Residue, then its C-alpha position, 0 to 999 in steps of 0.5 A: m359410409a353405410i350403416k351396418v347392424r350386428r347382433l352384439d357379440e364379445e368382439l363388440v363389447e368393448r366398442l359399445d362400452f366406450y359408447l355408453r360411457r360418454d353419458p354413463i348416468t343416462n346409460f345406467y341401466p344399458l351398461y348394467d345390462l351389458y356386464d350383469d350375467e343375469a341381465r345379459r341373458k335376458t337382454l337382446w342387444y343389436v348395435g349399429l356401426k358406421d366405419e366399425r364404430v359404434v353409433g347407436f344401439l337397440l336393448i331389448y330387456r325381457g327380465g320384468r316379473v310383471v312388466p312387458a320388455s323394455i326397449i332403450l334405443d339410441g342413435d342418430l336417424d340413420v342408424v335408429l330406422p334399421l335398429l327399429d326394424l329388428v323389433g319383434e315385440d307386440k308388448a313393449i315400453f320404449h325409452v327414448d329420446p324425445k327426438l326419437s319419439n316420431v320415428v318410434k310412433s311412425k312404426f309402431h302403434i303406441g299408445n300413451e305417451y310420457s315425457t320423463e327426466i333424467m335428474k343428477l347429483k354431483r358429490s359436494e353439491e348435495r343439500l341434505c335435510i333430515r327432519h324424520n327418522v330414517e333407517l335402513l330396512n332389512e328383513d324385519h320391514v318385509l311386510e311394511f315394505l309390501r304393504l307400501r309397494r300395494e299402495w304404489r301398484p295397487s294392480l299387484g293384488s294379494m301377497t305371494d310366497e314368491e313375492m315375500r322372498w323377492a321383498k326379503n332378498e331386496l331388504e337384505r341387499g341393504h339398499v332400501y331406506g324407510a322413514f318412519t313415524d310413530g313406528q310406522l313406514v311412510s315413505i321409501a327410497r330404493l338405491g340400485e345396484l352398485l356397479s363395479h365397472i362404473p363406480e363413479v355413479c349410481w341410481i335411486e330407482t324408487v321413491f314413494t310416500s303414503q298418500v296420507y304423509r306426503g307434503r310433510g317432508f318425509a320424502t326429502s328425509v328419506v332421499s336425504k339420507t340416501v344420497e348421504n349414504a351413496f357418496k360417504r358409504y359408496g363413494v360415487k361421483y354422481i347419483g341419477l334418478g328418473v321423474r315424470s315431467d309432470n310430477t312437480p312434487a317430486k321434483r320439488v323434493y330432489e331439487k331441494v336436496g340438490f338434484k339438477k335436470h341432465r336429459d329429457r326421455c320420452w316413455l312410450n307404450l305399446n300395447v301395454e298401459f304402464t306409467p312412469 
């Protein structure tokens, strides 16, 4: 049966939704982009069809503030090849299954490549270890939050009014947890948006500890508190997160709390240099 490629329209949404829900942890962000109005406007979708059934997709998200387009690609080789022909970006980050890495590299001049993993934690399998003062951050913590963000991403430069507004908005949402010592914020974990259409899953998007405070259990405390609230306060069944495969200290923290490897992924830079 021949493969057909179509741009996403309303008639295809239900079929794409069915395809993505086979693995809502891996496909958490595609499901977010599919249903969030603002994200949908910034996302270009194509789907591959075989006998009118969705067998693959291409997602190009162009909404990043400081990063190039993010491209997520999935499907077997016979659908991936025609989907890749539709990529017109000259700067992007590909997020794919490792089995598709060579296909992407055969068509694009890929620079650095990173192996990553998706990890998941099932409710009732968590092992919480909270040995430090962990708080839900609010707008009073904006400057401390941005200070840590700059340590994580030194290339951001001086703080701007726009970034201050962004940070205030992030903290007002109530999904960023911070670990403190002697009144200083030293570690954070950010829980992603909770999606009404997949209430069983949420995602920890960011975990970062100040360099001089690493190895003291702060990350374990802040991740544990985030996990505790996600399960008890929001009632999700699974929590997912992404991590570089060679980031052994971070993986050790997540495994200590109960996370297990779910899937391997691959991060490919096209004419850019960003790291997971």
